[in-house]
C-alpha positions as CSV (number, residue, x, y, z in Angstrom):
1,X,81.2,184.2,172.6
2,X,80.2,183.6,175.9
3,X,81.4,184.3,179.2
4,X,83.0,180.6,179.8
5,X,85.0,180.5,176.2
6,X,86.2,183.6,177.2
7,X,87.8,182.2,180.1
8,X,88.8,179.3,178.3
9,X,90.3,181.3,176.0
10,X,94.5,181.6,175.6
11,X,95.6,185.1,178.0
12,X,96.3,186.6,174.5
13,X,92.6,185.7,172.8
14,X,91.5,187.6,176.1
15,X,93.7,190.5,175.8
16,X,92.7,190.5,171.8
17,X,89.5,190.9,173.3
18,X,89.5,193.1,176.3
19,X,91.2,195.3,173.2
20,X,88.5,195.1,171.1
21,X,86.2,196.1,173.5
22,X,88.1,198.5,174.7
23,X,88.3,200.2,171.8
24,X,84.4,199.7,171.4
25,X,84.0,201.5,174.2
26,X,85.8,204.1,173.2
27,X,83.8,204.3,169.9
28,X,80.9,204.1,171.7
29,X,81.5,207.0,174.1
30,X,82.0,209.1,171.0
31,X,79.0,208.7,169.5
32,X,77.0,208.5,172.6
33,X,78.8,212.4,173.8
34,X,78.0,212.7,170.3
35,X,73.9,212.3,170.4
36,X,73.9,214.1,174.0
37,X,74.6,217.4,172.5
38,X,72.5,216.7,169.5
39,X,69.5,215.9,171.8
40,X,70.1,217.2,175.2
41,X,69.8,214.1,177.0
42,X,71.5,212.6,180.2
43,X,74.4,210.6,179.5
44,X,73.3,208.3,181.9
45,X,69.1,207.4,179.3
46,X,71.9,207.4,176.9
47,X,74.1,204.8,177.9
48,X,71.2,202.8,178.7
49,X,70.3,203.1,175.2
50,X,73.9,202.4,173.6
51,X,74.2,198.9,176.3
52,X,70.3,197.8,175.0
53,X,70.7,198.6,171.5
54,X,73.3,199.5,170.4
55,X,76.9,197.0,171.0
56,X,77.1,194.1,169.6
57,X,74.8,194.3,166.8
58,X,76.0,193.0,163.6
59,X,76.3,195.4,160.7
60,X,76.4,194.7,157.0
61,X,77.0,191.0,157.6
62,X,80.2,192.6,160.5
63,X,80.1,191.5,164.3
64,X,80.8,194.8,165.5
65,X,83.1,193.9,168.7
66,X,80.6,194.8,172.4
67,X,82.1,197.4,174.2
68,X,83.3,197.3,177.7
69,X,80.3,198.5,179.8
70,X,82.3,199.8,182.7
71,X,85.1,202.0,180.8
72,X,81.9,203.2,177.8
73,X,79.9,204.4,180.8
74,X,83.4,205.2,183.2
75,X,84.2,207.7,180.1
76,X,80.7,209.2,179.8
77,X,80.1,210.7,183.0
78,X,84.2,211.8,183.0
79,X,83.2,213.4,180.3
80,X,80.1,214.6,181.5
81,X,81.6,215.1,185.2
82,X,84.6,217.2,183.5
83,X,83.4,218.8,181.0
84,X,83.8,222.5,181.6
85,X,87.5,221.4,182.5
86,X,88.0,219.4,179.3
87,X,86.5,222.0,177.4
88,X,88.6,225.0,177.9
89,X,91.9,223.2,177.9
90,X,91.3,222.7,175.0
91,X,90.4,225.6,173.5
92,X,93.3,226.3,175.2
93,X,95.3,223.9,173.0
94,X,94.1,224.7,169.9
95,X,94.7,227.6,167.6
96,X,93.7,231.0,168.5
97,X,90.6,231.8,166.4
98,X,89.6,228.1,166.4
99,X,87.3,228.2,169.4
100,X,86.2,224.4,170.1
101,X,82.3,225.6,169.9
102,X,84.1,226.2,166.0
103,X,84.6,222.4,165.6
104,X,82.8,219.9,164.2
105,X,81.2,218.6,167.0
106,X,82.3,214.8,166.4
107,X,85.9,216.3,167.3
108,X,84.5,217.8,170.5
109,X,82.7,214.8,171.4
110,X,86.0,213.0,170.6
111,X,88.1,215.1,172.8
112,X,86.0,215.0,175.7
113,X,85.7,211.3,175.8
114,X,89.4,211.4,175.3
115,X,89.9,214.0,177.8
116,X,87.8,212.2,180.4
117,X,90.3,209.1,179.8
118,X,93.3,211.5,181.0
119,X,91.4,212.5,184.0
120,X,89.8,209.2,185.2
121,X,91.1,206.7,183.8
122,X,95.2,207.2,185.3
123,X,95.9,203.7,184.3
124,X,95.4,203.7,181.1
125,X,99.1,205.0,179.3
126,X,98.5,208.4,177.6
127,X,99.7,206.7,174.2
128,X,97.2,204.4,173.9
129,X,94.3,207.5,174.7
130,X,95.6,209.2,172.1
131,X,96.4,205.8,169.3
132,X,92.9,205.0,170.5
133,X,91.2,208.1,169.6
134,X,93.4,208.7,167.0
135,X,91.9,205.6,165.4
136,X,88.0,206.6,166.4
137,X,88.7,209.6,164.2
138,X,89.5,207.6,161.4
139,X,86.7,206.1,161.8
140,X,84.9,209.6,161.1
141,X,86.6,211.3,158.8
142,X,88.9,210.8,155.8
143,X,90.5,214.1,155.9
144,X,93.0,215.9,158.1
145,X,90.5,215.8,161.0
146,X,92.7,212.3,162.5
147,X,95.5,214.9,162.3
148,X,94.3,217.5,163.5
149,X,93.2,215.4,166.6
150,X,96.3,213.7,167.1
151,X,97.5,216.4,167.9
152,X,94.9,218.4,170.2
153,X,95.2,215.1,172.1
154,X,99.0,215.3,172.3
155,X,98.7,218.2,173.7
156,X,95.5,217.3,176.4
157,X,97.7,214.6,177.4
158,X,100.3,216.7,178.3
159,X,98.1,219.1,180.1
160,X,96.1,216.9,182.0
161,X,98.6,214.2,182.7
162,X,102.2,216.7,182.8
163,X,104.3,214.3,185.5
164,X,102.9,211.2,183.3
165,X,105.7,209.5,180.2
166,X,103.3,209.3,177.2
167,X,104.1,205.2,177.6
168,X,103.8,205.1,181.4
169,X,101.8,202.5,182.8
170,X,101.3,204.2,186.0
């Protein structure tokens, strides 16, 4: 859909397009953070690769929503800038004996992306961040990982935003 078509679309359609673009940005953020960990590449080079080659493509005859570039970049930059804090807090909310380094790298990337949103995007409600990243977890895993992610994300949200109700739009 062109920018002009987006402007002519009804408000509810524009909101849906925007919501799907943010969901795609979240999925891309997890993928990019995973790739960064596996390759050691910088967040800027990975961001450019995703923006140039991976967003808005077709897979199995289904068009993948184009990611919200601003949300994607802000999530990546925040995850890199705040990674130490995010990782320490994630370690502290998980069960003893299960440090972050022992869990699946995709889950690590997911916690870093969500942690970035909790820390750098205060207007996004806690509940939205949790729900969206649980959906991302479901895209990657078929087992109990989504429930595990939900629990960790809930705990992270309380640590990073202790004074904000889960549904508040600050």
